[in-house]
Steps between C-alpha positions, in 0.01 A plus 500: 500500500751774587685590180714780639537730799597866489625655821787618718772275641468495880753233594760273346621171644632278223326357318182656643369848422220671692307722260257765626202509265242756614574431867520121471842337536551204269783255568645396164782253436725600212800366309820688584497647150193700609599544866830665408315772308288613794554748782283624786261776404515413132172492309491193281281266297548131572349241269366234735415132514270377778556146625216359711580210731302331775702679768588830331450745215837614367581787266800504267600821325717611209602839360525348153174350368705250296647363822148432624427310178819294537422437869158359411655291224753355745220405742350278229812282502460188710691534827551877481333703774499876568820492707699325228350725232608809698845347542531446126396858419729635772799317354429538129349790308207424269727523195767280660242237599357489146852473357588225751195294404547552126862382523423219746755639746435270794816615680363855535161385632646274769665807655154604622435381858275196508539424130671167446595341169169315459296814571718700261447244225124505563503881475682479168244262353186671629608860435668464161191547282349772720820701500547480124193719458604734781858546377379654175363797689758510776593850608717626780331670792544877508444522873747716687685324780455673833709460813335323792487670837548243773459552873625289787730226373813572302500486122691172508250339737210622288660359188562162662142488630367579152688208345398263779135597452531372143627160609878543519654321796656737760855390419438534125344846540788614722757374249334690212471820704854481638638483146357841405418693818830689513414692185154625605327677789134463402318168549336528158840531331639204698202283401530588133876436498461166678236379254699628205810310618305175473434556131861553398 
């Protein structure tokens, strides 16, 4: 119904972006891979997926159109909802996820919050054939990473809140952030470093 939105970033509160499109502010939930490339005042195109529920209509947005495709593919897997799909795409890049599925790397998938061994094995089975076709045309995103401008809370608090919004338990989020926070001052950098440390 809404394929994409083109507008100016009004507000950022991970993982939600408020996008001003011709005077209308759309609240859009994003994976951290997209969120970390946005800053206030930036004009951007977000490829969107609209989820209609009995109690709400929710928009999900992605800078990379391929991420939107992968997001929709993940939603087709039994037991995977939007929150888990965002968590997967926040933890693993598209290329890394395809590689993980192709090589049946269950240990990497279970690092995603909310993904247990059984869910990881189900993802492997249901995504294998779909990803074989996608991997042939896999390309890296050329998007330029932008710094995020946060207001209010400290960068560390913002980073912890971002991870918790994706399903990480407070203690787990704090542990990941504490391991890397000394080396960075921007929340976006802390988030990226924390997620990267999980994939080592």
